[in-house]
N, C-alpha and C positions, 0 to 999 in steps of 0.2 A: 211159356214155351222158353223164354230163355232160360224157366229153372228145368230147362228137359223135358216137359210133359208133352204130350200130344195130346191137339186141340182139335176140334170140331167144331167151326164157330156156322152160326146161321146167320142168312140176311136176308130181308123180304125183296129186295129187287136187286140194281146193279151194288154188288161186294164195292167198296172201296178201300178194304184191306189188305194191307201188302203182302204180298207171298213169301211165306215161308215153309221150308221143309217137314216141320212138325204140325201143319196146320191144313186142317183141309176146307172149304169154305161150299156151304149146302144152302139149297136157297130153301125158305119153309117160312108162310104166313101161320104166325103162333093162334092165330084165330081160329086155326081148321085143326081140329078135334084129330081126325083122321090124317092129316099130314103130321101133325105132332109125334102120332104111334109111330108112324110108319118112319120118320126123321130118326127117332128114337134106336128103334130099332137097326135102321141101317148105318148110326154110329157104332151100335155095340159090335155087330158084324165085323165094322172095320176095325174097330181098337181091342175086339177082344173081350172087351168089358164098360164100362162106364164109372168110374169113382167120385167124379164130383160133377154136378148136373148146375148152373149158372142162371138162372131164368134173372137178364137183364132187359129184355124190350119193353116199352112203357115211353109216355111222352106226357106233358104237361095241357092242360087243358086251363087256359085264362077265360072265366066268364061267371056271372053272378047266376044262381039256381034258377031265376026265372028266365033268364035267356038260353038258358040251354034246350036245345033241341032233341028231337028222338033220334037223329043221326049220331050228334055230339054225345050225348050218355051210352049210345049204344055200341059206338065204336071205340069209344076212353077204356069203357067195361068190358068188350072183347078182348082189347088190347093187354092193358094194365092188370087185370084179373082171370079172367078166362083162360089168357095164352098162360101164363106158369101154372094154372089149375090142371090145365092140358098135360102139357111136359111132364108136370110132378106126378099125375097120376100113370103116365106111360112110362118112367123111369122106376119108379117102384117095383114093379116086378124083374126088372132086370139087376137093381140092387137087391133086392131081397135074396134072388138065386146066389147072388154072390156071399151072401151073409155079411155088408160092409157098402158100405157111401154116404153122401155127403149133398144135400140138397142145398141151394146156396140161393136164394132169394134178395133182391137186388128191391128196398123197401125205401123207406125217407122217413126222417123224423115227423115230416106231414102225415106219418101215420099213427103220431100220437097226440097231436092238435091238429088243429086246423088252421085256416085261412081265407078270410073272405076275398071272392074270385077266385078260388082252387080248391071249390069244395067237390067239383065233382074228382076232379083228381087225388084227393084228398080221400074221397071214398074209395077208390080203387085201393088203396096202400091201407087203409083201416080194411077192409075184405083179407087179401093178401094174407095181412099181418094175421086176422081171425083162423084161418083155413090152415094158416101155417104151422101157429100154435097147437092148432087139433092134432094136426097129419106126425107131429114131432113126440105128441104123446102115443100116438098109433104106430109110427114106422121103425122109434125105438128100439124096442125087442126084437126086430132085423138086422141091429147093426147098423144102420141108418139113422143119419144125422142131420139135424135140420138149423141153418142159423140164419135169422132176420138180419140184412144189413141196411143199419139206417146212418147214410151220410147226412150231412148237412149241407153249407153249397159248394157245387163242385164244378169246379171252374171248365167245364163243358158245354156244349150248344144247346143246353137242354132248354135254359132263357132266352133260346136266341130264333134263330131260323128253324129249330126243331118245335119249338111252340106253338100251338094252336089256339086260335079264340073263337068264342061264340061269338055273335049280332050282337053288336052292344045296344043296348036301349037306354035313352037319353038320362030317367032316373038315376040310373051308378055311374055317371059323367064323375058326378064329385067324388066318390071314392074310388075309382079308379086312378084321379090323379093324387088323391093322399096317401094310396098304395103302391102305386108306380111312378110315380111323377108324369105322366101323361095321361090322356085321356083317348089317346089314338091306339086306335085296332085297325092290322097289328101295330106295335109299335113300334117309332123309329127305328130304324138300324145303327145302333153303336149306343141305343137307350137303354138295351134291356140290364137287367140287373149283370154285373160281372166278378171277377174274383171267386175263392172259395178253392179249395183240396185239390190239387194233382189229380190228374187221372190216372197217372202213375204210381202215386200214392196212396190213390184207393186202391188201386191193385193191386199193389204190395200187399196192404193190411189185409185185402180179401181173402190173397193168397196163403196167408202167415195165418189166418184165422180157419182156411181149410184145413193145414197142416199140421193144426195146434188140436191133436187128438184126447188130449188133458183138458181142454178146455170147452166146459159145458153151457157154457153162456147160448142163451134163445136169440136175443138181441145183441146188435153188436155197431156202437156208435163209432161214426166214419168221420174225421175231421174237427176239429179244434171249438167248432161254434154246435156242434151239434150235442155236447153235453148240456149247456144252457136253455138249449130251444128244446129240449126234453123240460130238462127240469122247469122252467115255466109253464109247459102244457101242463105237467103233472100238478104243478102248484094250483094251478087254475080250477083241475080237476075235481082235486082236493076240497078247494073254498067251494065250489058248487054243489058237493056232495053236504059239507059240514052244514051249511043249512039245514039240515034235517038233523034235528036232534037226535033219532035212535043211531044216525052214521056215529056221530061224535062220541055215542056212549058205548060204542061198540069196540071203540080203540081203548075204552081201559079194560 
């Protein structure tokens, strides 16, 4: 908005967003495919066009795979994976008619590697990256770009009050302590991870990416810690594949 753009922001419940004369706030539960389509059409009618869609809805879930309930799994998949899918599907026809557009998916370095206790969260981001990479190859001919934003640590409430937790099993108590420094679920106030890239800095980097029409990267790293995290994850995967001598031979 500070850059002069008109913004339609969506929230699921009560809005804590500050009022701005170039921002309209609409209610949307991204898990509702029909509502996603209706909201995109309403935004297009209000603005006359949609140049950029930013899919930012999502949350983290702490829990071993064994601990996850069906509700845990369905809720995070519906929000983190299917929500961006429904909105992407809804906006493509609008952007195709325009002959130009940009779909920005907020992913994570956790879409490159995984971490114990974050498996379901990781899986939603891996899925987001899979369909977005395929989508990029499908919609590029229509003038639509796709960007996967892979932040490292962000100085937000993601790991604080926004974090959700599966019901813990005693068998994983030691791993919770090793990984997070506490076995308490949810973890104590003030005990969650802190620091990372400031949200404003991350937003400016995303805005720069959206404005850079000559930048053809699909994946964009955000934060000084992101490149090293991605490198470590890719190195581990390469080492695993290299155990197959056919893979090592294919590199030659």
